[in-house]
Backbone as XML, in Angstrom:
<?xml version="1.0"?>
<chain id="A" units="angstrom">
  <residue number="1" name="MET">
    <atom name="N" x="27.763" y="20.504" z="-8.173"/>
    <atom name="CA" x="27.758" y="19.845" z="-6.886"/>
    <atom name="C" x="27.729" y="20.915" z="-5.791"/>
  </residue>
  <residue number="2" name="VAL">
    <atom name="N" x="26.915" y="20.709" z="-4.793"/>
    <atom name="CA" x="26.783" y="21.654" z="-3.691"/>
    <atom name="C" x="27.428" y="21.045" z="-2.460"/>
  </residue>
  <residue number="3" name="SER">
    <atom name="N" x="28.251" y="21.822" z="-1.802"/>
    <atom name="CA" x="28.843" y="21.333" z="-0.557"/>
    <atom name="C" x="28.902" y="22.477" z="0.444"/>
  </residue>
  <residue number="4" name="ASN">
    <atom name="N" x="28.782" y="22.126" z="1.694"/>
    <atom name="CA" x="28.864" y="23.100" z="2.779"/>
    <atom name="C" x="29.898" y="22.622" z="3.775"/>
  </residue>
  <residue number="5" name="LYS">
    <atom name="N" x="30.839" y="23.482" z="4.106"/>
    <atom name="CA" x="31.813" y="23.150" z="5.135"/>
    <atom name="C" x="31.268" y="23.634" z="6.465"/>
  </residue>
  <residue number="6" name="VAL">
    <atom name="N" x="31.314" y="22.765" z="7.464"/>
    <atom name="CA" x="30.849" y="23.138" z="8.796"/>
    <atom name="C" x="31.879" y="22.698" z="9.820"/>
  </residue>
  <residue number="7" name="ASN">
    <atom name="N" x="31.914" y="23.409" z="10.925"/>
    <atom name="CA" x="32.774" y="23.039" z="12.035"/>
    <atom name="C" x="32.052" y="21.965" z="12.838"/>
  </residue>
  <residue number="8" name="MET">
    <atom name="N" x="32.644" y="20.802" z="12.965"/>
    <atom name="CA" x="31.999" y="19.677" z="13.639"/>
    <atom name="C" x="31.746" y="19.947" z="15.118"/>
  </residue>
  <residue number="9" name="LEU">
    <atom name="N" x="32.532" y="20.819" z="15.726"/>
    <atom name="CA" x="32.368" y="21.090" z="17.153"/>
    <atom name="C" x="31.229" y="22.060" z="17.435"/>
  </residue>
  <residue number="10" name="THR">
    <atom name="N" x="30.966" y="22.972" z="16.515"/>
    <atom name="CA" x="29.946" y="23.990" z="16.768"/>
    <atom name="C" x="28.685" y="23.799" z="15.932"/>
  </residue>
  <residue number="11" name="HIS">
    <atom name="N" x="28.701" y="22.874" z="15.014"/>
    <atom name="CA" x="27.544" y="22.664" z="14.130"/>
    <atom name="C" x="26.412" y="21.982" z="14.894"/>
  </residue>
  <residue number="12" name="ASP">
    <atom name="N" x="25.196" y="22.485" z="14.725"/>
    <atom name="CA" x="24.027" y="21.932" z="15.415"/>
    <atom name="C" x="23.042" y="21.393" z="14.374"/>
  </residue>
  <residue number="13" name="GLN">
    <atom name="N" x="23.182" y="20.116" z="14.047"/>
    <atom name="CA" x="22.322" y="19.502" z="13.037"/>
    <atom name="C" x="20.874" y="19.461" z="13.501"/>
  </residue>
  <residue number="14" name="GLY">
    <atom name="N" x="20.658" y="19.255" z="14.784"/>
    <atom name="CA" x="19.298" y="19.217" z="15.312"/>
    <atom name="C" x="18.553" y="20.518" z="15.075"/>
  </residue>
  <residue number="15" name="PHE">
    <atom name="N" x="19.236" y="21.634" z="15.252"/>
    <atom name="CA" x="18.616" y="22.942" z="15.020"/>
    <atom name="C" x="18.252" y="23.110" z="13.545"/>
  </residue>
  <residue number="16" name="GLU">
    <atom name="N" x="19.152" y="22.696" z="12.663"/>
    <atom name="CA" x="18.863" y="22.794" z="11.227"/>
    <atom name="C" x="17.697" y="21.894" z="10.841"/>
  </residue>
  <residue number="17" name="ASP">
    <atom name="N" x="17.645" y="20.698" z="11.412"/>
    <atom name="CA" x="16.522" y="19.801" z="11.140"/>
    <atom name="C" x="15.210" y="20.420" z="11.606"/>
  </residue>
  <residue number="18" name="LEU">
    <atom name="N" x="15.222" y="21.015" z="12.786"/>
    <atom name="CA" x="14.020" y="21.661" z="13.309"/>
    <atom name="C" x="13.574" y="22.797" z="12.393"/>
  </residue>
  <residue number="19" name="GLN">
    <atom name="N" x="14.516" y="23.612" z="11.950"/>
    <atom name="CA" x="14.170" y="24.716" z="11.053"/>
    <atom name="C" x="13.574" y="24.198" z="9.748"/>
  </residue>
  <residue number="20" name="TYR">
    <atom name="N" x="14.124" y="23.101" z="9.238"/>
    <atom name="CA" x="13.598" y="22.514" z="8.001"/>
    <atom name="C" x="12.160" y="22.058" z="8.190"/>
  </residue>
  <residue number="21" name="TRP">
    <atom name="N" x="11.897" y="21.320" z="9.265"/>
    <atom name="CA" x="10.557" y="20.768" z="9.461"/>
    <atom name="C" x="9.540" y="21.842" z="9.819"/>
  </residue>
  <residue number="22" name="LEU">
    <atom name="N" x="9.978" y="22.930" z="10.418"/>
    <atom name="CA" x="9.046" y="24.020" z="10.711"/>
    <atom name="C" x="8.623" y="24.769" z="9.451"/>
  </residue>
  <residue number="23" name="THR">
    <atom name="N" x="9.396" y="24.627" z="8.370"/>
    <atom name="CA" x="8.993" y="25.249" z="7.103"/>
    <atom name="C" x="7.918" y="24.434" z="6.397"/>
  </residue>
  <residue number="24" name="LYS">
    <atom name="N" x="7.736" y="23.181" z="6.786"/>
    <atom name="CA" x="6.731" y="22.311" z="6.165"/>
    <atom name="C" x="5.388" y="22.494" z="6.851"/>
  </residue>
  <residue number="25" name="SER">
    <atom name="N" x="4.338" y="22.219" z="6.122"/>
    <atom name="CA" x="2.993" y="22.331" z="6.697"/>
    <atom name="C" x="2.744" y="21.150" z="7.636"/>
  </residue>
  <residue number="26" name="PRO">
    <atom name="N" x="1.813" y="21.293" z="8.569"/>
    <atom name="CA" x="1.497" y="20.174" z="9.468"/>
    <atom name="C" x="1.052" y="18.916" z="8.718"/>
  </residue>
  <residue number="27" name="ILE">
    <atom name="N" x="0.385" y="19.074" z="7.599"/>
    <atom name="CA" x="-0.045" y="17.916" z="6.806"/>
    <atom name="C" x="1.167" y="17.166" z="6.265"/>
  </residue>
  <residue number="28" name="GLU">
    <atom name="N" x="2.159" y="17.911" z="5.752"/>
    <atom name="CA" x="3.372" y="17.280" z="5.227"/>
    <atom name="C" x="4.148" y="16.581" z="6.340"/>
  </residue>
  <residue number="29" name="ARG">
    <atom name="N" x="4.233" y="17.215" z="7.497"/>
    <atom name="CA" x="4.942" y="16.600" z="8.624"/>
    <atom name="C" x="4.266" y="15.318" z="9.065"/>
  </residue>
  <residue number="30" name="LEU">
    <atom name="N" x="2.938" y="15.351" z="9.141"/>
    <atom name="CA" x="2.187" y="14.163" z="9.538"/>
    <atom name="C" x="2.349" y="13.051" z="8.507"/>
  </residue>
  <residue number="31" name="ALA">
    <atom name="N" x="2.365" y="13.403" z="7.235"/>
    <atom name="CA" x="2.556" y="12.401" z="6.186"/>
    <atom name="C" x="3.926" y="11.743" z="6.311"/>
  </residue>
  <residue number="32" name="CYS">
    <atom name="N" x="4.955" y="12.514" z="6.624"/>
    <atom name="CA" x="6.299" y="11.958" z="6.779"/>
    <atom name="C" x="6.390" y="11.060" z="8.002"/>
  </residue>
  <residue number="33" name="VAL">
    <atom name="N" x="5.784" y="11.469" z="9.092"/>
    <atom name="CA" x="5.789" y="10.639" z="10.305"/>
    <atom name="C" x="5.057" y="9.331" z="10.041"/>
  </residue>
  <residue number="34" name="THR">
    <atom name="N" x="3.922" y="9.408" z="9.364"/>
    <atom name="CA" x="3.161" y="8.205" z="9.041"/>
    <atom name="C" x="3.982" y="7.275" z="8.164"/>
  </residue>
  <residue number="35" name="TYR">
    <atom name="N" x="4.679" y="7.825" z="7.187"/>
    <atom name="CA" x="5.520" y="7.025" z="6.301"/>
    <atom name="C" x="6.635" y="6.328" z="7.084"/>
  </residue>
  <residue number="36" name="LEU">
    <atom name="N" x="7.301" y="7.054" z="7.982"/>
    <atom name="CA" x="8.390" y="6.466" z="8.759"/>
    <atom name="C" x="7.890" y="5.380" z="9.704"/>
  </residue>
  <residue number="37" name="VAL">
    <atom name="N" x="6.744" y="5.598" z="10.337"/>
    <atom name="CA" x="6.176" y="4.589" z="11.232"/>
    <atom name="C" x="5.804" y="3.345" z="10.436"/>
  </residue>
  <residue number="38" name="LYS">
    <atom name="N" x="5.246" y="3.531" z="9.262"/>
    <atom name="CA" x="4.875" y="2.397" z="8.414"/>
    <atom name="C" x="6.115" y="1.599" z="8.018"/>
  </residue>
  <residue number="39" name="GLN">
    <atom name="N" x="7.204" y="2.286" z="7.678"/>
    <atom name="CA" x="8.446" y="1.601" z="7.330"/>
    <atom name="C" x="8.989" y="0.822" z="8.522"/>
  </residue>
  <residue number="40" name="TYR">
    <atom name="N" x="8.915" y="1.400" z="9.693"/>
    <atom name="CA" x="9.470" y="0.774" z="10.888"/>
    <atom name="C" x="8.693" y="-0.483" z="11.264"/>
  </residue>
  <residue number="41" name="HIS">
    <atom name="N" x="7.379" y="-0.434" z="11.131"/>
    <atom name="CA" x="6.556" y="-1.544" z="11.586"/>
    <atom name="C" x="6.240" y="-2.574" z="10.511"/>
  </residue>
  <residue number="42" name="SER">
    <atom name="N" x="6.655" y="-2.334" z="9.277"/>
    <atom name="CA" x="6.368" y="-3.315" z="8.232"/>
    <atom name="C" x="7.299" y="-4.512" z="8.398"/>
  </residue>
  <residue number="43" name="LYS">
    <atom name="N" x="6.843" y="-5.644" z="7.907"/>
    <atom name="CA" x="7.645" y="-6.858" z="8.015"/>
    <atom name="C" x="8.862" y="-6.724" z="7.106"/>
  </residue>
  <residue number="44" name="PRO">
    <atom name="N" x="10.017" y="-7.194" z="7.564"/>
    <atom name="CA" x="11.211" y="-7.107" z="6.720"/>
    <atom name="C" x="11.096" y="-8.051" z="5.525"/>
  </residue>
  <residue number="45" name="LEU">
    <atom name="N" x="11.784" y="-7.707" z="4.462"/>
    <atom name="CA" x="11.775" y="-8.562" z="3.288"/>
    <atom name="C" x="12.484" y="-9.868" z="3.604"/>
  </residue>
  <residue number="46" name="ARG">
    <atom name="N" x="11.918" y="-10.943" z="3.106"/>
    <atom name="CA" x="12.531" y="-12.247" z="3.327"/>
    <atom name="C" x="13.440" y="-12.569" z="2.155"/>
  </residue>
  <residue number="47" name="MET">
    <atom name="N" x="14.483" y="-13.341" z="2.438"/>
    <atom name="CA" x="15.419" y="-13.722" z="1.402"/>
    <atom name="C" x="14.778" y="-14.750" z="0.478"/>
  </residue>
  <residue number="48" name="ASP">
    <atom name="N" x="14.962" y="-14.576" z="-0.818"/>
    <atom name="CA" x="14.454" y="-15.529" z="-1.791"/>
    <atom name="C" x="15.328" y="-16.776" z="-1.736"/>
  </residue>
  <residue number="49" name="LYS">
    <atom name="N" x="14.772" y="-17.899" z="-1.311"/>
    <atom name="CA" x="15.548" y="-19.120" z="-1.122"/>
    <atom name="C" x="15.317" y="-20.129" z="-2.243"/>
  </residue>
  <residue number="50" name="THR">
    <atom name="N" x="14.787" y="-19.687" z="-3.369"/>
    <atom name="CA" x="14.513" y="-20.622" z="-4.451"/>
    <atom name="C" x="15.786" y="-21.172" z="-5.071"/>
  </residue>
  <residue number="51" name="LYS">
    <atom name="N" x="16.883" y="-20.468" z="-5.005"/>
    <atom name="CA" x="18.148" y="-20.926" z="-5.582"/>
    <atom name="C" x="18.943" y="-21.800" z="-4.618"/>
  </residue>
  <residue number="52" name="TYR">
    <atom name="N" x="18.517" y="-21.839" z="-3.378"/>
    <atom name="CA" x="19.260" y="-22.570" z="-2.364"/>
    <atom name="C" x="18.424" y="-23.736" z="-1.861"/>
  </residue>
  <residue number="53" name="GLY">
    <atom name="N" x="19.079" y="-24.817" z="-1.573"/>
    <atom name="CA" x="18.380" y="-25.967" z="-1.028"/>
    <atom name="C" x="19.046" y="-26.411" z="0.253"/>
  </residue>
  <residue number="54" name="LYS">
    <atom name="N" x="18.364" y="-27.249" z="0.980"/>
    <atom name="CA" x="18.942" y="-27.773" z="2.211"/>
    <atom name="C" x="19.973" y="-28.840" z="1.866"/>
  </residue>
  <residue number="55" name="ILE">
    <atom name="N" x="21.045" y="-28.838" z="2.609"/>
    <atom name="CA" x="22.091" y="-29.830" z="2.410"/>
    <atom name="C" x="21.736" y="-31.053" z="3.239"/>
  </residue>
  <residue number="56" name="LYS">
    <atom name="N" x="21.683" y="-32.201" z="2.582"/>
    <atom name="CA" x="21.375" y="-33.446" z="3.291"/>
    <atom name="C" x="22.675" y="-34.139" z="3.642"/>
  </residue>
  <residue number="57" name="PHE">
    <atom name="N" x="22.765" y="-34.557" z="4.872"/>
    <atom name="CA" x="23.968" y="-35.255" z="5.324"/>
    <atom name="C" x="23.753" y="-36.729" z="5.312"/>
  </residue>
</chain>
């Protein structure tokens, strides 16, 4: 198991994220952005209602 202890007051996650993405090629970055946009704009999954019926009063 790998763990890193960081000081919450001085840790800069944004900087680490930037360094990570700058190591990737522009093609990989574009593929990830496209994937995230597709996930965001896709229709949400609908609940399967085959086991449930309407209650009649």
